N, C-alpha and C positions, 0 to 999 in steps of 0.2 A: 504494500500500500504506500509506503514512503516513496518508492520509486515512481509510482503513479502520480502521487501528489506533486513531486518535483517535476516530472515530465510535463504535466498539464498545468503547472503553476497554480495549484490550489492553495489558497491562503485564507487567513481569517477574514480578509476583506471579501473574498468570494462568498463566504458564508453569510456575511452581513448584507451584501448588495443583491444577492440572488435568492431564489426560492430553492432551498436545499433540503432534502430528506435523507436520513441515514438509518439503515437497519444494522443492528449489532447482534452478536451472539449473546447467549444468556450471561456470559461473564462481563459483557459490556466493554471489553477491552479490544475486541477484534471487529473491524468493520466487515459486515457481510455484504452489503450492497448500498449504493446511494445514487441519487440523481441530483442534477443541478439544472434549473431552467432560468432563462433570462427573458424578460418581457421585451417584445418588439411590436408595439401597437397591440392588435388583437391576436398576435401570434406568439406562442411560447417557443423559444429556441432552446432545444435540448443541448446544453453545453457538455454534460457528462452523464453517462448511464453506466454504472459499474456494478458487476456482480463478481464476487470472489471466484477465482478460477475453479476451485474444487467444488463449487456449488452450482456451476453451470449445468443445466439439464435437470435440476431438482425442483423447479417451480418457483425459485426465488425471483427470477427475472420477471416472470408472468405476474406475480403478486406485486412487485415493485411497479411494473407497467400500469397495472390497474389503479394503483394508488396515484401514480403520476397523472393518469387520465382524469380521475375524479378531481384531483387538486386543480388541474388546469381548467376544467369545466367550472369549478366553484369560483375561480378567479376571473371567469368571463372570457377566456381565450377561445377563439374559434378554430384555430389550427395549431398543430405542433409540428415543428420542423427540426431536422437535425442532419448531421453527417455521421458516418460510422465507418469503422474498419470493415473491409469487404467480407470477412468471415462472419461478422455479426449481422450483416444485412438480412439473412433468412429469418432471424428472430423478429426484426421489426416488420418484415412482410407478413409473418405469421400473426403478429399482433394487429394487422390491418392497415399498416402504412403502405404507401406506394413510393417506388423509387422515382424521383423527379429529375435525376441527372447525375453528373459527376463533377467534383470540384478537386482542385489541387490540394494535396495534403500539406498541412502546415509543418508536419514532422519530417516528411520526405517529399520535397518539391517535385521529384520525378514520378511520383505516384498519384493517380487519380483515385478518389474515394467516393463512395455512393452518398448521394443526398436523398433524403426522404421527407415525406409529408404525411401527416395523419389528420383526418377530419374529425375534430372533437365533437362537432354537432351530431354526427351520425352514430355516435356510440354512447350508450348510457348505462 
């Protein structure tokens, strides 16, 4: 997690300026999963969506996604947009998002990564 926080420049300011939700294990010392959204008009931009590697495929991501959708709807957002690592795209598509294109990766400028959009109004 520390490498992730460093790589994606997660700071205390991120927690204050954006809508962030964190799930922890029962010992509350290990982060299980989290997301971070930033408002852009009536669109929520998904800045980060993280599930601890050993929990991928166990339903944690689906639960976190459902929480994300409800929170975005309660805040009045109409759409949710994000970019993702190519191997994670199937998860977002399974959740109901659609791929809207490719963008240059900020971590690897030679790589194009998927961009997606999710219609919050169509899901309840």
